[in-house]
C-alpha positions as CSV (number, residue, x, y, z in Angstrom):
1,M,20.4,-34.9,-6.4
2,Y,21.1,-35.5,-10.0
3,F,24.2,-35.9,-12.2
4,Y,23.8,-36.3,-15.9
5,N,26.2,-39.2,-16.9
6,D,24.6,-41.2,-19.8
7,D,26.6,-40.4,-22.9
8,L,24.2,-42.0,-25.4
9,T,21.2,-40.3,-23.9
10,K,23.0,-37.0,-23.8
11,D,23.9,-37.3,-27.5
12,I,20.4,-38.0,-28.4
13,T,19.0,-35.3,-26.2
14,V,21.4,-32.7,-27.5
15,A,20.4,-33.6,-31.2
16,L,16.7,-33.4,-30.3
17,V,17.2,-29.9,-28.7
18,H,18.9,-28.7,-31.8
19,E,16.0,-30.0,-33.9
20,V,13.5,-28.1,-31.6
21,K,15.6,-24.9,-31.6
22,N,15.5,-24.6,-35.4
23,P,11.7,-24.3,-35.9
24,I,11.4,-22.0,-32.9
25,S,13.9,-19.7,-34.5
26,L,12.0,-19.9,-37.8
27,I,8.7,-19.1,-36.0
28,K,10.2,-16.0,-34.3
29,A,11.7,-14.8,-37.5
30,N,8.4,-15.1,-39.4
31,I,6.5,-13.3,-36.6
32,E,9.1,-10.4,-36.7
33,L,8.7,-10.3,-40.5
34,L,5.0,-10.1,-40.2
35,E,5.3,-7.2,-37.6
36,L,7.5,-5.3,-40.0
37,E,4.8,-5.6,-42.7
38,N,2.1,-4.4,-40.2
39,V,0.0,-7.5,-40.8
40,L,-0.5,-8.3,-37.1
41,D,-1.4,-4.8,-35.9
42,N,-4.8,-6.0,-34.8
43,H,-3.4,-8.8,-32.8
44,K,-0.6,-7.1,-30.7
45,K,-1.6,-8.7,-27.5
46,N,-1.6,-12.2,-28.9
47,V,1.7,-11.6,-30.6
48,T,3.3,-10.4,-27.5
49,M,2.1,-13.5,-25.6
50,I,3.4,-15.8,-28.4
51,K,6.8,-14.1,-28.4
52,N,7.1,-14.3,-24.6
53,E,6.2,-18.0,-24.7
54,L,8.8,-18.6,-27.5
55,N,11.4,-16.7,-25.5
56,K,10.6,-18.8,-22.4
57,I,11.0,-22.1,-24.5
58,S,14.2,-20.8,-25.9
59,E,15.5,-20.0,-22.4
60,I,14.6,-23.6,-21.2
61,I,16.3,-25.2,-24.2
62,S,19.5,-23.2,-23.5
63,D,19.5,-24.2,-19.9
64,F,18.8,-27.8,-20.9
65,M,21.7,-27.7,-23.4
66,L,23.9,-26.5,-20.6
67,F,22.6,-29.2,-18.3
68,C,23.4,-31.9,-20.7
69,N,26.8,-30.6,-21.5
70,Q,28.1,-30.8,-17.9
71,N,30.2,-33.8,-18.5
72,Y,32.3,-32.5,-21.4
73,E,36.0,-32.1,-20.8
74,I,36.8,-29.1,-18.5
75,K,39.8,-26.9,-19.2
76,L,41.2,-26.1,-15.7
77,T,42.8,-22.7,-15.0
78,Q,43.8,-20.9,-11.8
79,I,41.0,-18.7,-10.6
80,N,41.1,-16.4,-7.8
81,I,37.8,-17.0,-6.0
82,L,37.8,-13.7,-4.3
83,D,38.3,-11.8,-7.5
84,L,35.5,-13.8,-9.1
85,A,33.0,-13.0,-6.2
86,R,34.0,-9.3,-6.5
87,D,33.4,-9.2,-10.2
88,Y,29.9,-10.7,-9.9
89,I,29.0,-8.5,-6.9
90,E,30.0,-5.5,-9.0
91,K,27.7,-6.6,-11.8
92,F,24.7,-7.2,-9.5
93,N,25.2,-4.3,-7.2
94,I,22.8,-2.1,-9.0
95,Y,19.9,-2.3,-6.6
96,N,19.5,0.5,-4.0
97,H,17.7,-1.7,-1.6
98,I,20.3,-4.4,-1.4
99,T,23.7,-4.1,0.4
100,F,26.5,-6.5,-0.8
101,S,29.5,-7.4,1.3
102,I,32.4,-9.9,1.4
103,N,34.1,-11.4,4.4
104,C,37.3,-13.3,4.1
105,F,38.4,-15.4,7.1
106,E,41.7,-16.6,5.5
107,N,44.4,-15.2,3.3
108,I,42.2,-15.8,0.3
109,N,44.3,-13.6,-1.9
110,D,46.8,-16.4,-2.0
111,I,44.3,-19.2,-2.8
112,F,43.4,-20.1,-6.5
113,I,40.7,-22.6,-7.4
114,L,41.5,-24.9,-10.3
115,A,38.4,-24.7,-12.4
116,E,37.0,-23.6,-15.7
117,Y,36.2,-20.0,-15.5
118,S,33.0,-20.0,-17.6
119,K,31.5,-22.7,-15.4
120,L,32.4,-21.0,-12.1
121,A,31.1,-17.7,-13.4
122,M,27.8,-19.3,-14.3
123,I,27.5,-20.7,-10.8
124,F,28.1,-17.3,-9.2
125,S,25.8,-15.5,-11.6
126,N,23.0,-18.0,-10.9
127,I,23.4,-17.7,-7.1
128,Y,23.5,-13.9,-7.0
129,K,20.5,-13.7,-9.4
130,N,18.4,-16.1,-7.2
131,C,19.4,-14.0,-4.1
132,V,18.4,-10.6,-5.7
133,E,15.1,-12.2,-6.8
134,A,14.4,-13.6,-3.3
135,I,14.8,-10.1,-1.7
136,K,11.4,-8.4,-2.2
137,H,11.4,-6.2,0.9
138,T,12.9,-2.7,1.0
139,T,16.2,-3.5,2.8
140,G,18.1,-6.5,1.9
141,F,21.6,-7.8,2.1
142,I,23.7,-10.4,0.3
143,Q,26.8,-11.5,2.2
144,T,29.6,-13.6,0.8
145,N,31.8,-15.4,3.2
146,I,35.0,-17.1,1.9
147,Y,37.0,-19.4,4.3
148,I,38.9,-22.7,4.5
149,K,37.5,-25.6,6.5
150,D,39.1,-29.1,6.6
151,N,41.5,-28.0,3.8
152,N,38.5,-27.1,1.6
153,V,37.8,-23.7,0.3
154,V,34.2,-22.8,1.3
155,V,32.0,-20.0,-0.2
156,D,28.8,-19.1,1.7
157,I,26.4,-16.7,-0.1
158,I,23.8,-15.6,2.4
159,D,20.7,-13.4,1.7
160,N,17.8,-12.2,3.8
161,G,15.1,-12.9,1.2
162,S,12.0,-14.9,1.4
163,G,13.7,-18.3,1.8
164,I,12.4,-21.7,0.6
165,D,9.0,-23.0,1.6
166,D,9.3,-26.2,3.6
167,D,6.8,-28.0,1.3
168,I,9.1,-27.5,-1.8
169,Y,12.5,-27.6,-0.2
170,Q,13.5,-31.0,-1.5
171,K,12.1,-30.3,-4.9
172,V,14.5,-27.3,-5.7
173,Y,17.2,-29.9,-6.5
174,E,15.0,-31.6,-9.1
175,P,15.5,-30.8,-12.8
176,F,12.6,-28.7,-14.3
177,F,11.0,-27.8,-10.9
178,T,10.6,-24.1,-10.4
179,S,8.4,-21.7,-8.4
180,K,9.3,-18.8,-10.8
181,A,6.9,-17.8,-13.5
182,N,9.7,-17.7,-16.2
183,G,12.1,-20.2,-14.6
184,S,13.5,-23.2,-16.4
185,G,14.0,-25.3,-13.2
186,L,17.5,-26.1,-14.3
187,G,19.7,-23.4,-12.6
188,I,20.3,-25.4,-9.3
189,P,20.8,-28.8,-11.1
190,I,23.3,-27.2,-13.4
191,C,25.2,-25.7,-10.4
192,I,25.1,-29.2,-8.7
193,N,26.5,-30.9,-11.7
194,T,29.1,-28.3,-12.3
195,M,30.4,-28.5,-8.8
196,K,30.4,-32.3,-8.9
197,S,32.5,-32.2,-12.1
198,L,35.0,-30.2,-10.0
199,N,34.9,-32.7,-7.2
200,G,33.1,-30.1,-5.1
201,S,29.6,-29.8,-3.7
202,F,26.7,-27.4,-3.9
203,E,24.1,-26.9,-1.1
204,I,21.3,-24.5,-0.3
205,F,19.4,-24.2,3.0
206,N,17.3,-21.8,4.8
207,N,18.8,-19.6,7.5
208,K,17.6,-19.7,11.1
209,D,16.0,-16.3,11.0
210,L,15.4,-15.2,7.4
211,G,16.6,-16.0,3.8
212,C,18.9,-18.7,2.5
213,T,22.6,-19.7,2.4
214,T,24.1,-21.1,-0.7
215,R,27.3,-23.2,0.1
216,L,30.0,-24.1,-2.4
217,I,32.7,-26.4,-1.1
218,F,35.9,-26.8,-3.3
219,E,37.9,-29.9,-2.1
220,N,41.5,-29.6,-1.3
221,S,42.5,-31.4,-4.5
222,K,41.0,-28.5,-6.4
223,Y,42.9,-25.5,-5.0
224,I,46.4,-24.4,-4.8
225,S,48.2,-21.6,-3.0
226,K,49.7,-18.8,-5.0
227,Q,53.2,-19.8,-4.1
228,A,52.7,-23.4,-5.5
């Protein structure tokens, strides 16, 4: 697993990424201008392909920027983990073939994670998005279990999707590896780095029967009770 921790390399990389983004934005702007002037009417298929590839590059750059910025100072706030899970389930619960559910095995309403909201939100969004994309059959489920084990808050997000092929299982943790046509290969490494920055951990594994479980573990130093 990877944790980006070289400040000099990070600064150089961020500067390089900015330099790459500028010409990409300029190219996209000029293509849109030529489209408005109807100059490219005879090349619509090629223009669509170029724009799609530029969008893919832009997405990879955005994810890479996020990957590089994981070590920046984190502003900790109290976050109710159950409320956060409910918020993101509501956002993703738009698919008729997928059933979402939450199970809480402790009095989770009284537990608050100390974390930065935007970073936790990014993790939950990434996980639920991956779960939805993995469910290609007609009846799917995504189940979120929240519980406390060994004084740690644990979140298991379970789906009955296609799972991870054995031959690529170890590679999913590597930056830039992806089996998706339009993926950046940085979603899981970003989640891993973010959880490490919170002294937590991120793990994904195949279920015994079908699908995957993504597990987030927040160590006891990073959560407090509501009464504290």
